[in-house]
C-alpha positions in Angstrom: -5.4 -4.6 4.6 -5.3 -4.4 0.8 -3.6 -6.8 -1.7 -2.5 -6.5 -5.3 -1.3 -9.2 -7.7 1.8 -8.2 -9.5 3.3 -10.2 -12.3 6.1 -11.4 -10.0 4.2 -11.8 -6.7 1.2 -10.9 -4.6 1.8 -7.9 -2.3 -0.2 -7.0 0.9 -0.5 -3.3 1.8 -1.0 -2.7 5.5 -1.5 1.0 6.2 -1.5 0.2 10.0 2.3 -0.2 9.7 2.9 3.4 8.7 2.4 6.6 10.6 1.0 10.0 9.8 4.6 11.3 9.8 5.4 8.7 7.1 2.5 9.8 4.9 3.5 13.5 5.3 7.0 12.6 4.3 5.7 11.0 1.1 4.0 14.3 0.3 7.1 16.4 0.9 8.8 17.3 -2.4 12.1 17.4 -0.5 11.8 13.7 0.4 14.2 11.4 -1.3 13.2 8.4 -3.4 14.8 6.1 -0.9 12.6 7.5 1.9 9.5 6.8 -0.2 10.7 3.2 -0.9 11.4 2.7 2.8 7.9 3.8 3.7 6.4 1.7 0.9 8.5 -1.2 2.4 7.1 -0.6 5.8 3.6 -0.9 4.5 4.3 -3.9 2.3 7.0 -5.9 4.1 9.3 -5.5 1.0 12.8 -4.4 1.4 14.1 -1.3 -0.4 16.2 -3.7 -2.6 13.1 -5.8 -3.5 11.2 -2.6 -4.4 14.1 -1.3 -6.5 14.4 -4.7 -8.3 10.7 -5.0 -9.2 10.0 -4.9 -13.0 9.2 -1.3 -13.9 5.5 -2.0 -14.7 5.1 -3.8 -11.4 6.7 -0.9 -9.6 4.3 1.6 -11.2 1.3 -0.7 -10.6 2.3 -1.0 -6.9 2.9 2.8 -6.5 -0.5 3.6 -8.1 -2.2 1.0 -5.9 -0.4 2.3 -2.8 -1.5 5.9 -3.4 -5.1 4.7 -4.0 -5.0 2.9 -0.7 -3.7 6.1 1.0 -6.5 8.1 -0.7 -9.2 5.8 0.9 -7.6 4.1 3.9 -10.9 3.0 5.4 -12.1 1.2 2.3 -11.0 -2.3 3.5 -12.9 -1.8 6.8 -16.0 -0.7 4.9 -15.8 -3.6 2.6 -15.4 -6.0 5.5 -18.4 -4.4 7.3 -20.6 -4.6 4.2 -19.8 -8.2 3.5 -20.4 -9.1 7.2 -23.8 -7.3 7.2 -24.7 -9.1 3.9 -23.9 -12.5 5.3 -25.9 -11.8 8.5 -28.9 -10.5 6.6 -29.1 -13.5 4.2 
């Protein structure tokens, strides 16, 4: 799980809550904005209305962060493993 601090709130991104089909729909140019917001909502626990009402800078920050999470979905597991091995080796 990943988290980001927006000006209005902290948001958790849980990629385990979306499917491969969802990710493919995001990449489909024919997909509608609402579909993208619904998928983002599934991953964050936000409603479409909450996403639509985010301040624009927060929305862009969240979208950029979400795509970074999609680009490296195992990063949170690797970080957890690295910190666990560091604590056991100390």
